[in-house]
N, C-alpha and C positions, 0 to 999 in steps of 0.2 A: 141134126148136131152139126155145127161147122168147126173145122177144124183150123187153126192158124199157127203162125211161127212168130214168136215174139222174141226180135232180138234187143239186148239190152248193152249198155255201156257196162265194161268191166267194173268202173269205178262206183256202180249206182248200189247204194248199202240196202236199199229196202224199197218196196212198192206195194201198192195194194191193187189187186184187179179183182172187179166184182163181175159176176155172171150169175144169170138165174132164168129159171125156165120160162118167166113170165116178162123178160126183158127189162125188170126194174132192179135199180140197186138197192139192196137193202134197207128198210124203213126204219125209224126210229120210233116207230108208232107203239104203243102198250097195249096191244089187243091180245098180249098173252100168246100167240103161236107163231109169228114170224113174220110175213111181209104184210104189205097194206092189205093184201085181200084175204087175209088170215091163213094162210098157207105158210109153207117152210118156203126160205129162198136157198138158192145154190150159190156159195161164194167159195173163193179159194182163201183159205186160212194159214198163216204161219204155223207150221208143226208146233213150234215152241208156244204158241199160245193156247195148244188145245190141251186141258189136263186130261190124264187118262187115270182116273182113281181105281180102276179094277184090274190094271195092265200086269200085276204082278199075281194074278189068281191063277194063271196057267200059262205054259210056254207055247208059242206058236209053232205050228208044223215048219221046220225048214225048208221043205219041199214046196210046199203052198208059196212061201213068201219068196223063194227063188223063182217059180214061174210066173208070181206076179211081177217080179222085178223086169223080169224079161218081156212080159205083157207089156207094163208101163212105159218100158224104153222103147218098145214098137210101135204102140199105137195110143199111149196114153191111158190114165185112169178113165175106165168107162163106167163105173158105179160110186157115186160120191158117198163118203162116210156119212154116218148120221150124228150130228153134233146137238147139244142144248145148250141154248146160252141162257143164263141166268145171270143176273146184273152185271152185265159187261164180260163176265167169264165165260167161258167155251168148255165144255165137258163132251168127252168121246167115250160112248159105251161100247160101241160095235166098230165093225171095220179094221179090227186089230192086225190082221195079216195085210192088208192095204196099207196102214200106217206104218207097221215096220218096213214094209218094202219101201216106202217114200223116204224113211229114214236111212236104210242103208242105201239107198241111190243117192242120197246127199241132196234131195230136192228141199228146197226151203218151205213149199206151202203144197197143199192139199184141197182136191175140191170137196166140200162138205155140203150137206143138206142141212141147214140150221133151222131149229123150231125155238122159239122163246119159251121159257118154262119158268117156274117159280122155285123157290127151296123147298116147296113139300115135292114137286115133280123130281127134285134132285134128289131129296131122300128116300123118294119112292125106288129110283135106279139104283140107289146103294144099298138096298137091303139084299 
């Protein structure tokens, strides 16, 4: 994995960054899984675009969140969170501590492993 520093002007309001394990940007293919080759794609998504429908079911461990914040500040996020994309909406069901650490650090985006899903997939995760 390559590390890089991205310097942006202070007046920049928004931007999109794409990265993936296969070197391709996310596709608009409709094979139902993610990228062109049928697997998930790894992308940076804005935190406010990820819906967390199960977020209130339990509290995160504050010590774990703090440890993750320290690690993310020092070396960045090492493991992307899993996200399902259904009809253009992103849903996160895992990575609760990593997501909260990004929020508390004030980071605008988080690295996500995105898989395409159907409404039925979403219903399955909500059970």
